[in-house]
N, CA, C and O of each residue as an XYZ file, in Angstrom:
664
protein
N      -9.976     37.612     79.068
C      -9.909     38.199     77.971
C     -10.492     36.858     77.817
O     -10.088     35.795     78.291
N     -11.680     37.132     76.949
C     -12.824     36.522     76.274
C     -11.790     34.529     74.975
O     -10.858     34.521     74.170
N     -12.770     33.268     75.562
C     -11.366     32.008     75.036
C     -12.131     32.538     73.612
O     -11.272     33.367     73.313
N     -13.102     32.646     72.557
C     -13.413     33.380     71.571
C     -11.762     34.577     70.829
O     -11.129     34.275     69.817
N     -11.514     35.681     71.604
C     -11.163     36.820     71.547
C      -9.810     35.919     71.296
O      -9.200     35.954     70.227
N      -9.470     35.212     72.272
C      -7.764     35.268     72.451
C      -6.937     35.120     71.294
O      -5.826     35.095     71.825
N      -6.805     35.044     70.471
C      -6.218     34.298     68.612
C      -6.288     35.327     68.623
O      -5.137     35.571     68.984
N      -7.114     37.034     68.423
C      -6.582     38.110     68.721
C      -6.083     38.868     68.396
O      -6.487     39.769     69.131
N      -5.209     39.393     67.576
C      -4.177     40.246     68.069
C      -4.464     41.989     69.247
O      -5.070     43.041     69.448
N      -3.883     41.451     69.464
C      -3.861     43.270     70.744
C      -2.995     44.288     70.239
O      -2.801     45.388     70.756
N      -2.396     43.755     68.998
C      -2.068     44.683     68.637
C      -1.661     45.479     67.424
O      -0.704     46.190     67.727
N      -1.976     45.611     66.329
C      -1.672     45.638     64.503
C      -0.495     46.825     64.465
O      -0.368     47.822     65.176
N       0.154     46.425     63.575
C       1.390     46.859     62.741
C       0.674     47.113     61.412
O      -0.184     46.359     60.952
N       1.109     48.261     60.828
C       0.475     48.210     59.902
C       1.915     49.263     59.063
O       3.021     49.445     59.572
N       1.451     49.798     57.723
C       2.460     50.643     57.027
C       1.615     51.832     56.355
O       0.601     51.939     55.665
N       2.838     52.884     57.084
C       1.766     54.214     56.589
C       1.769     53.991     55.095
O       2.816     53.597     54.582
N       0.693     54.206     54.339
C      -0.204     54.390     52.876
C       1.060     56.107     52.222
O       0.923     56.519     51.070
N       1.916     56.661     53.024
C       2.922     57.951     52.280
C       3.680     56.861     51.854
O       3.844     55.735     52.323
N       4.255     57.631     50.520
C       5.486     56.623     49.883
C       6.412     56.661     50.530
O       6.939     55.590     50.831
N       6.974     57.896     50.998
C       8.039     58.780     51.538
C       7.822     58.455     52.811
O       8.600     59.063     53.547
N       7.178     57.836     53.309
C       7.060     57.578     55.001
C       6.826     56.061     55.084
O       5.760     55.491     55.314
N       8.113     55.484     54.835
C       7.450     53.959     55.400
C       7.252     52.852     56.607
O       7.336     51.623     56.602
N       6.912     53.940     57.789
C       6.937     53.430     59.199
C       6.181     53.484     59.511
O       5.176     54.058     59.091
N       6.542     52.329     61.240
C       5.152     51.122     60.730
C       4.353     51.798     61.978
O       5.036     52.106     62.955
N       2.772     52.082     62.014
C       1.863     52.408     62.800
C       0.927     51.250     63.243
O       0.141     50.500     62.665
N       1.587     51.528     65.226
C       0.438     50.287     65.761
C      -0.579     51.192     66.398
O      -0.388     52.331     66.825
N      -1.638     50.528     66.389
C      -3.172     50.587     67.146
C      -2.619     49.479     68.118
O      -1.882     48.501     67.991
N      -3.350     50.111     69.207
C      -4.076     48.828     70.086
C      -5.398     48.637     70.189
O      -6.330     49.403     70.438
N      -5.335     47.588     69.978
C      -7.112     47.890     70.366
C      -7.825     47.110     71.382
O      -8.606     46.184     71.164
N      -7.378     47.708     72.806
C      -7.562     47.896     73.670
C      -7.359     49.495     74.072
O      -7.528     49.413     75.288
N      -7.234     50.179     73.941
C      -6.659     51.325     74.659
C      -7.752     51.889     74.218
O      -8.522     51.751     73.267
N      -7.651     52.477     75.023
C      -9.256     53.982     75.514
C      -9.451     55.134     74.364
O     -10.394     55.592     73.719
N      -7.895     55.371     74.475
C      -7.362     56.682     73.893
C      -7.418     56.640     71.562
O      -7.526     57.603     70.803
N      -7.288     55.154     71.223
C      -7.530     54.655     69.707
C      -8.232     54.711     69.363
O      -8.529     55.190     68.269
N      -9.208     53.975     70.583
C     -10.902     53.898     70.039
C     -11.823     55.077     69.797
O     -12.971     55.153     69.359
N     -10.773     56.149     70.307
C     -12.273     58.035     69.991
C     -11.882     57.773     68.418
O     -12.695     58.435     67.773
N     -11.091     57.172     67.621
C     -11.055     57.533     66.100
C     -12.063     56.812     66.009
O     -11.806     56.336     64.903
N     -13.370     56.176     66.400
C     -13.678     55.525     66.227
C     -14.973     55.510     66.627
O     -15.615     54.469     66.772
N     -15.680     57.336     66.937
C     -16.039     57.599     67.826
C     -17.433     57.328     66.725
O     -17.724     56.161     66.990
N     -18.334     57.762     65.743
C     -18.332     57.664     64.603
C     -19.422     55.988     64.807
O     -20.645     56.110     64.738
N     -18.812     54.595     65.039
C     -19.570     53.482     64.927
C     -19.966     54.158     66.208
O     -20.296     55.098     65.485
N     -20.260     54.598     67.464
C     -20.450     54.319     69.202
C     -22.269     54.419     68.599
O     -22.716     55.389     67.988
N     -23.259     52.873     69.053
C     -24.267     52.832     68.699
C     -24.821     52.040     67.493
O     -25.976     51.623     67.404
N     -23.706     51.870     66.452
C     -23.484     52.124     64.765
C     -24.674     50.440     65.301
O     -24.215     49.615     66.091
N     -26.058     50.278     64.708
C     -26.462     49.257     64.718
C     -25.799     48.271     63.789
O     -26.251     48.515     62.669
N     -24.580     46.854     63.699
C     -24.236     46.149     62.773
C     -24.798     44.681     62.477
O     -25.155     44.169     63.538
N     -24.986     43.861     61.408
C     -25.294     42.699     61.713
C     -23.768     42.243     60.057
O     -23.311     42.280     58.915
N     -23.799     41.904     61.387
C     -22.363     40.444     60.598
C     -23.019     39.022     60.395
O     -23.505     38.436     61.363
N     -23.032     38.370     58.896
C     -23.701     37.575     58.811
C     -22.252     36.583     57.947
O     -21.428     36.809     57.060
N     -22.554     35.626     58.710
C     -21.073     35.197     58.960
C     -21.555     33.304     59.286
O     -22.453     33.178     60.118
N     -21.091     32.203     58.778
C     -21.208     31.220     59.511
C     -20.220     30.546     60.342
O     -20.418     29.767     61.274
N     -19.534     30.812     60.037
C     -18.313     30.790     60.987
C     -18.504     31.908     62.787
O     -18.269     33.061     63.147
N     -18.956     30.860     63.291
C     -19.557     31.199     64.817
C     -18.395     32.138     66.018
O     -18.659     32.885     66.961
N     -16.998     31.640     65.402
C     -16.697     31.652     67.121
C     -15.424     32.927     65.974
O     -14.350     33.059     66.561
N     -15.472     33.574     64.870
C     -15.233     34.234     64.596
C     -16.276     35.588     63.942
O     -16.233     36.712     63.441
N     -16.889     34.853     64.244
C     -18.302     36.438     64.245
C     -18.039     36.635     65.666
O     -17.673     37.789     65.891
N     -18.146     35.427     67.343
C     -18.406     36.386     68.354
C     -16.930     37.106     68.879
O     -16.630     37.842     69.820
N     -16.436     36.692     68.127
C     -14.224     37.284     68.631
C     -14.745     39.235     67.749
O     -14.624     40.352     68.252
N     -15.327     38.801     66.271
C     -14.678     40.486     65.952
C     -16.265     41.129     66.562
O     -16.378     42.312     66.880
N     -17.209     40.315     66.635
C     -18.417     41.420     67.356
C     -18.153     41.695     69.114
O     -18.895     42.452     69.741
N     -16.901     40.902     69.816
C     -17.029     41.730     70.875
C     -15.532     43.280     70.813
O     -15.291     44.246     71.538
N     -14.773     42.588     69.263
C     -13.976     43.623     69.168
C     -14.456     44.973     68.918
O     -14.040     46.099     69.189
N     -15.781     44.347     68.125
C     -16.410     46.139     67.592
C     -17.253     46.889     68.246
O     -17.684     48.013     67.989
N     -17.599     45.664     69.734
C     -18.450     46.682     70.450
C     -18.012     47.042     71.527
O     -18.761     47.190     72.493
N     -16.604     47.273     71.591
C     -15.534     47.932     72.263
C     -15.509     49.432     71.843
O     -15.360     50.427     72.552
N     -15.750     49.294     70.103
C     -16.439     50.933     70.393
C     -17.660     51.428     70.094
O     -17.992     52.404     69.420
N     -18.462     50.387     70.861
C     -19.689     50.623     71.325
C     -20.711     50.363     70.248
O     -21.836     50.762     70.548
N     -20.638     50.005     69.506
C     -21.258     49.535     68.233
C     -22.492     48.341     68.720
O     -22.482     47.720     69.783
N     -23.113     48.275     68.060
C     -23.671     46.998     69.079
C     -24.104     46.205     67.727
O     -24.139     46.663     66.585
N     -24.440     44.819     68.189
C     -23.611     43.954     66.754
C     -24.866     42.718     66.615
O     -25.065     42.011     67.603
N     -25.498     42.551     65.648
C     -26.359     41.839     65.661
C     -26.054     40.647     64.676
O     -26.134     40.948     63.485
N     -25.562     38.745     65.108
C     -24.923     38.429     64.468
C     -25.365     37.261     63.756
O     -25.140     36.207     64.350
N     -26.091     37.143     62.335
C     -26.481     35.854     61.921
C     -25.648     34.486     61.068
O     -24.539     34.655     60.562
N     -26.212     33.457     61.027
C     -25.457     32.312     60.596
C     -26.002     32.285     58.638
O     -24.965     31.894     58.102
N     -26.515     32.394     58.082
C     -26.923     32.798     56.649
C     -27.977     33.481     56.491
O     -28.598     34.131     57.332
N     -28.263     33.272     54.964
C     -29.103     34.579     54.807
C     -30.747     34.699     55.483
O     -31.286     35.792     55.655
N     -31.368     33.466     55.799
C     -32.299     33.698     56.043
C     -32.127     34.487     57.320
O     -32.673     35.587     57.408
N     -31.143     33.823     58.680
C     -31.349     34.483     59.759
C     -31.041     35.897     59.753
O     -31.571     36.594     60.618
N     -29.951     36.637     58.566
C     -30.080     37.598     58.167
C     -30.993     38.553     57.613
O     -30.680     39.729     57.802
N     -32.179     38.305     56.896
C     -33.644     38.608     56.363
C     -34.130     38.741     57.858
O     -34.390     39.844     58.340
N     -34.228     37.699     58.488
C     -35.057     37.537     60.140
C     -34.379     39.365     61.037
O     -34.855     40.396     61.513
N     -33.705     39.042     60.906
C     -32.175     40.041     61.264
C     -32.992     41.737     60.984
O     -33.128     42.748     61.673
N     -33.383     41.326     59.611
C     -33.153     42.901     59.284
C     -34.492     43.463     59.929
O     -34.330     44.353     60.763
N     -35.793     43.062     59.653
C     -36.710     43.437     60.748
C     -36.552     43.952     62.117
O     -36.731     45.148     62.344
N     -36.208     43.070     63.099
C     -35.805     43.530     64.009
C     -35.202     44.054     64.364
O     -35.547     45.085     64.940
N     -33.108     43.461     64.183
C     -33.441     44.795     64.249
C     -32.558     46.171     63.542
O     -31.747     46.903     64.108
N     -33.027     46.213     62.151
C     -33.454     47.159     61.838
C     -31.592     47.901     61.560
O     -31.398     49.095     61.792
N     -30.497     47.034     61.094
C     -28.668     48.223     60.901
C     -28.832     48.674     59.827
O     -29.308     48.324     58.747
N     -28.159     49.896     60.465
C     -27.830     50.374     59.021
C     -26.815     50.176     58.715
O     -26.469     51.234     58.191
N     -25.532     49.106     58.634
C     -24.908     49.051     58.124
C     -24.500     47.465     58.295
O     -24.542     46.976     59.424
N     -23.994     46.439     56.843
C     -24.448     44.985     57.191
C     -22.490     44.564     56.533
O     -21.708     45.233     55.858
N     -22.406     43.518     57.011
C     -21.072     42.759     56.978
C     -21.502     41.990     56.243
O     -22.731     42.041     56.290
N     -21.056     41.075     55.369
C     -21.008     39.814     55.234
C     -20.508     39.177     54.458
O     -20.261     39.403     53.273
N     -20.261     38.049     55.288
C     -18.859     36.555     53.922
C     -20.045     36.526     53.061
O     -21.227     36.809     53.259
N     -19.007     35.859     51.467
C     -19.214     36.006     50.327
C     -19.767     34.088     50.961
O     -20.820     33.479     51.151
N     -18.342     33.833     51.065
C     -18.468     31.956     50.694
C     -18.882     31.516     51.250
O     -17.963     30.762     51.571
N     -20.331     30.973     52.298
C     -20.963     30.351     53.167
C     -21.666     28.971     52.467
O     -21.761     28.782     51.254
N     -22.052     28.215     53.350
C     -22.745     27.194     52.895
C     -24.423     27.645     52.636
O     -25.010     28.549     53.232
N     -25.065     26.623     51.439
C     -26.064     26.806     51.931
C     -26.306     28.004     50.541
O     -26.378     27.640     49.367
N     -26.386     29.195     50.917
C     -26.968     30.324     49.675
C     -25.777     31.319     50.074
O     -25.218     31.088     51.146
N     -25.440     32.159     49.482
C     -23.563     32.593     49.930
C     -24.392     33.683     49.678
O     -25.590     33.749     49.404
N     -23.095     34.946     49.897
C     -22.996     36.190     50.382
C     -23.872     37.229     48.891
O     -24.636     38.158     49.153
N     -23.672     36.974     48.011
C     -24.495     36.747     46.402
C     -25.875     36.724     46.608
O     -26.518     37.769     46.512
N     -26.734     35.017     47.044
C     -27.931     35.126     47.379
C     -28.298     36.113     47.931
O     -29.309     36.733     47.600
N     -27.599     36.401     48.793
C     -28.084     37.245     50.170
C     -28.508     39.244     49.725
O     -29.385     40.062     50.001
N     -27.268     39.186     48.937
C     -27.450     40.741     49.095
C     -28.801     41.061     47.166
O     -29.627     41.918     46.853
N     -28.416     40.192     46.695
C     -29.802     39.798     45.999
C     -31.154     39.904     46.849
O     -32.052     40.742     46.920
N     -31.021     39.280     47.160
C     -32.356     39.427     49.200
C     -32.642     40.866     49.071
O     -33.453     41.567     48.465
N     -31.472     41.056     50.029
C     -31.359     42.224     50.506
C     -32.135     43.727     49.425
O     -32.584     44.819     49.775
N     -31.983     43.074     48.064
C     -31.705     45.101     47.534
C     -32.869     44.174     46.827
O     -32.773     44.702     45.719
N     -33.707     43.365     46.681
C     -35.031     43.342     45.899
C     -35.971     44.062     47.363
O     -36.763     44.996     47.241
N     -35.653     43.387     48.653
C     -36.165     43.698     49.287
C     -36.142     45.216     50.242
O     -36.834     45.642     51.166
N     -35.269     45.605     49.672
C     -35.162     46.837     49.174
C     -36.058     48.327     48.163
O     -36.334     49.526     48.121
N     -36.143     47.061     47.552
C     -36.745     47.705     45.746
C     -37.907     49.156     46.477
O     -38.638     49.056     47.462
N     -37.674     50.616     45.418
C     -38.461     51.450     46.274
C     -38.670     52.246     46.841
O     -39.491     53.162     46.778
N     -37.263     51.729     48.046
C     -37.305     52.709     49.245
C     -35.763     53.635     48.348
O     -34.836     53.440     47.562
N     -36.344     54.567     49.108
C     -35.399     55.546     48.997
C     -33.428     55.065     49.527
O     -32.412     55.114     48.833
N     -33.620     54.632     51.040
C     -32.042     54.256     51.075
C     -31.784     52.989     51.282
O     -32.513     52.201     51.884
N     -30.608     52.735     50.724
C     -30.462     51.473     50.961
C     -29.032     51.329     52.034
O     -28.186     52.062     52.545
N     -29.296     50.299     51.994
C     -28.364     49.199     53.444
C     -26.932     49.603     52.833
O     -26.875     49.457     51.612
N     -26.142     49.929     53.253
C     -24.270     49.598     52.714
C     -24.043     48.333     53.595
O     -24.265     47.814     54.689
N     -23.504     48.204     52.488
C     -22.979     46.608     52.845
C     -21.377     46.486     52.873
O     -21.038     46.614     51.697
N     -20.785     46.390     53.283
C     -19.372     45.039     53.297
C     -18.899     43.681     52.870
O     -18.508     42.806     53.643
N     -18.974     43.586     51.509
C     -18.463     41.854     50.993
C     -17.183     41.553     52.042
O     -16.417     42.496     52.244
N     -16.895     40.134     52.787
C     -15.697     39.938     52.897
C     -15.330     38.109     52.326
O     -16.213     37.253     52.374
N     -13.794     37.786     51.786
C     -13.435     36.632     51.424
C     -13.074     36.175     51.739
O     -13.774     36.171     52.752
N     -12.055     35.216     52.026
C     -10.774     34.572     51.926
C     -10.686     34.262     51.063
O      -9.681     33.551     51.053
N     -11.445     34.320     49.417
C     -10.559     33.473     48.635
C     -10.282     34.749     47.745
O     -10.809     34.603     46.642
N      -9.596     35.995     47.880
C      -9.949     36.841     47.217
C      -9.250     36.906     45.650
O      -8.424     36.107     45.208
N      -9.766     37.972     45.015
C      -9.133     37.523     43.404
C     -10.131     38.988     42.755
O     -11.301     39.164     43.096
N      -9.490     39.782     41.934
C      -9.074     40.854     41.477
C     -11.034     40.872     41.248
O     -11.903     41.611     41.712
N     -11.080     39.614     40.268
C     -12.648     39.112     39.252
C     -13.799     39.128     40.318
O     -14.950     39.534     40.153
N     -12.977     38.357     41.957
C     -14.104     38.770     42.974
C     -14.940     40.096     43.270
O     -16.153     40.283     43.180
N     -14.035     40.855     43.604
C     -14.011     42.377     44.560
C     -14.806     43.062     42.970
O     -15.028     44.268     43.077
N     -15.203     42.487     41.682
C     -16.416     43.302     40.670
C     -17.262     43.296     41.188
O     -18.029     44.160     41.615
N     -17.190     41.856     41.212
C     -18.183     40.461     41.255
C     -18.670     41.230     42.178
O     -19.097     42.273     41.683
N     -18.813     41.162     43.487
C     -18.898     42.007     44.346
C     -19.747     42.956     44.622
O     -20.843     42.698     45.119
N     -19.184     44.717     44.213
C     -19.580     45.380     43.401
C     -20.698     45.393     42.863
O     -21.793     45.460     43.422
N     -20.478     45.332     41.817
C     -21.634     44.528     41.238
C     -22.437     44.255     41.501
O     -23.206     45.200     41.323
N     -22.967     43.392     41.916
C     -24.156     42.214     42.700
C     -24.666     43.228     43.445
O     -25.833     43.484     43.148
N     -24.134     43.991     44.434
C     -24.428     45.911     45.178
C     -24.082     45.929     45.864
O     -24.824     46.490     46.669
N     -22.625     45.426     46.560
C     -22.145     45.539     47.820
C     -20.807     47.343     47.528
O     -20.319     47.842     46.514
N     -20.761     47.571     48.465
C     -20.181     48.709     48.337
C     -19.028     48.663     49.287
O     -18.938     49.804     49.739
N     -17.808     47.666     49.980
C     -17.044     47.618     50.277
C     -17.042     45.954     49.768
O     -17.872     45.107     49.439
N     -14.913     46.125     50.001
C     -14.595     44.344     49.972
C     -13.699     44.510     50.917
O     -13.023     45.488     51.239
N     -13.755     43.707     51.222
C     -12.092     43.288     52.399
C     -12.346     41.502     52.115
O     -13.247     40.773     51.700
N     -10.701     41.348     52.715
C     -10.451     39.864     52.619
C      -9.682     39.265     53.673
O      -9.219     39.798     54.682
N      -9.617     38.056     53.278
C      -9.550     37.704     55.885
C      -8.226     36.821     55.152
O      -8.201     35.967     54.266
N      -7.233     37.431     55.925
C      -7.778     37.410     57.639
C      -8.792     39.238     58.006
O      -8.628     40.136     57.180
N      -9.161     39.340     58.501
C      -9.821     40.434     58.360
C      -9.246     40.556     59.693
O      -9.216     39.842     60.696
N      -8.517     42.431     59.159
C      -7.615     42.693     60.458
C      -8.621     44.631     60.989
O      -9.170     45.659     60.595
N      -8.152     43.792     62.139
C      -9.349     44.878     63.251
C      -9.631     46.065     62.529
O     -10.675     46.421     61.984
N      -7.976     46.893     62.659
C      -8.848     48.541     62.273
C      -8.892     48.319     60.540
O      -9.744     48.862     59.837
N      -8.475     47.972     60.335
C      -9.176     47.648     58.684
C     -10.279     47.709     58.537
O     -10.855     48.444     57.736
N     -10.764     46.948     59.283
C     -13.130     46.367     59.966
C     -13.398     47.187     59.951
O     -14.249     47.538     59.133
N     -12.868     48.029     60.823
C     -13.351     49.799     61.454
C     -13.163     50.410     60.377
O     -14.164     50.493     59.664
N     -12.226     50.875     59.994
C     -12.726     51.809     58.791
C     -13.071     52.024     57.747
O     -13.185     53.175     57.326
N     -13.445     50.510     56.741
C     -14.000     50.259     55.840
C     -15.466     50.420     57.139
O     -16.476     50.768     56.529
N     -15.707     50.267     58.490
C     -17.214     50.770     58.650
C     -17.326     52.102     58.761
O     -18.530     52.317     58.623
N     -16.913     52.859     58.886
C     -16.887     54.703     59.099
C     -16.829     54.944     57.457
O     -17.278     56.007     57.028
N     -16.200     53.827     56.405
C     -16.745     54.614     55.515
C     -18.116     54.171     55.351
O     -18.974     54.987     55.013
N     -18.316     53.320     55.497
C     -19.856     53.169     55.263
C     -20.989     53.634     55.869
O     -22.101     53.648     55.340
N     -20.622     54.167     57.410
C     -21.195     55.034     57.860
C     -21.491     56.572     56.881
O     -22.461     57.327     56.952
N     -20.803     56.626     56.380
C     -19.739     57.978     55.553
C     -21.762     57.529     54.246
O     -22.591     58.351     53.854
N     -21.742     56.173     54.062
C     -22.630     56.522     53.262
C     -23.909     56.299     53.133
O     -24.629     56.042     52.168
N     -24.226     56.551     55.199
C     -25.535     56.547     55.788
C     -26.380     57.486     54.636
O     -27.579     57.719     54.790
C-alpha cells in the first residue's frame, strides 16, 4: 500500500442507526464486494479542495478504488481553474484553509454559476465542527457538511447523496 494511505484504516466499524439494534457493522475498504454498493461513484468527477496534500492524496486514492475520477486542488484559485478543465460533477471542500477559506471558494463558485440551471453540489468538511458552523456552511451554499476526521464510508455515502442531486 502506498505510504500516503498507510494510516487510513483498512476496516471501519460503525453502529447501526436502528435504535433497536446496536450491532457493529464492519466494512472493508478494499473488499471488492463492498465497493459494489458505490457503483454510482464509478466515473464520477470529484474535485477535492484541501491544502493538506497528504490527506488529499490518501482520500483520492481510496475514492479512485470505487472508480471515481478525482482532481486535487490546494486552494480556491486552483479549484476555480479545475472547474474549466476538469468539469467536476461534485466538489468536496475543506472550510478552513490558509488564504481563501472554503466560504470564499463557495461564494466564487456560486458567482461563477450565476444564471446556470445546474449548480454543482458541494460537500464542506472541517476539523472544528459546530452546529453554528454547519448552519453557516449550508447557508453559504454547501449542500452537505462532514466533520474530520473523515471516515471513508461516511464520505462515500455523502458523495452518493450529492450524486442524487445532480
